[in-house]
C-alpha positions as CSV (number, residue, x, y, z in Angstrom):
1,M,168.7,161.3,108.7
2,M,169.2,159.3,105.5
3,I,169.8,155.5,105.4
4,Q,171.3,153.9,102.3
5,S,172.3,150.3,101.6
6,P,175.6,149.8,99.9
7,K,174.0,146.8,98.2
8,L,171.1,148.7,96.8
9,P,172.3,151.9,95.1
10,G,169.7,154.5,94.6
11,C,167.4,153.2,97.3
12,T,167.2,155.4,100.3
13,M,165.1,155.9,103.4
14,S,164.9,159.4,104.9
15,I,163.6,160.1,108.4
16,F,162.3,163.5,109.1
17,W,162.1,164.4,112.7
18,K,160.0,167.3,114.1
19,I,159.6,168.2,117.7
20,S,156.8,170.3,119.1
21,V,156.6,171.8,122.5
22,S,153.3,172.9,123.9
23,K,152.8,176.0,126.1
24,E,152.5,173.6,129.0
25,G,156.0,172.1,128.2
26,V,154.8,168.8,126.7
27,V,157.3,167.6,124.2
28,Q,155.9,165.6,121.3
29,P,158.2,164.1,118.6
30,K,156.9,163.4,115.2
31,L,158.9,161.2,112.8
32,E,158.1,160.5,109.1
33,L,159.7,158.0,106.8
34,L,160.2,158.8,103.1
35,M,161.2,156.0,100.7
36,K,163.1,156.6,97.5
37,M,163.8,153.9,94.9
38,P,164.8,154.0,91.2
39,E,161.9,153.4,88.8
40,Q,163.2,150.0,87.8
41,A,163.2,148.9,91.4
42,Q,159.7,150.2,91.9
43,K,158.5,148.0,89.1
44,M,159.8,145.0,91.0
45,D,158.1,146.1,94.3
46,A,155.4,143.4,94.3
47,N,154.7,143.8,98.0
48,N,154.2,147.6,97.7
49,V,157.0,148.3,100.2
50,M,157.2,151.9,99.0
51,E,153.6,152.6,99.8
52,T,153.3,150.7,103.1
53,A,156.7,151.6,104.6
54,P,155.7,155.0,106.2
55,E,152.6,153.5,107.9
56,A,154.6,150.4,109.0
57,F,157.3,152.8,110.5
58,R,154.6,154.7,112.4
59,S,153.4,151.3,113.9
60,L,157.0,150.5,114.9
61,L,157.2,153.8,116.6
62,K,154.1,153.2,118.7
63,I,155.2,149.7,119.7
64,F,159.0,150.0,120.2
65,G,159.7,153.8,120.4
66,V,162.1,156.0,118.5
67,E,165.5,154.4,119.1
68,A,164.4,150.8,118.5
69,S,162.4,151.7,115.4
70,I,165.3,153.5,113.8
71,E,167.7,150.7,114.7
72,S,165.3,148.2,113.1
73,L,165.3,150.2,109.9
74,I,169.1,150.4,109.8
75,K,169.4,146.6,110.4
76,S,166.9,145.8,107.7
77,V,168.7,147.9,105.1
78,C,172.4,147.3,106.0
79,F,172.5,143.7,107.1
């Protein structure tokens, strides 16, 4: 899944979703966030959003779950 803001061309967030199923039938989703920004935007990233976003997304997943975490990302980029 790729999330792009119409206001920030070239800035994208991609979510990679992998699902593993154990022999016992336990389903375990694994989601990873990849950020992409033009070099010029990276230079203005004083808060290191590019570096901290994947870890922050993993924290959101633990607290809010998959649906609310993805919804939060979409709202932060598109609104």
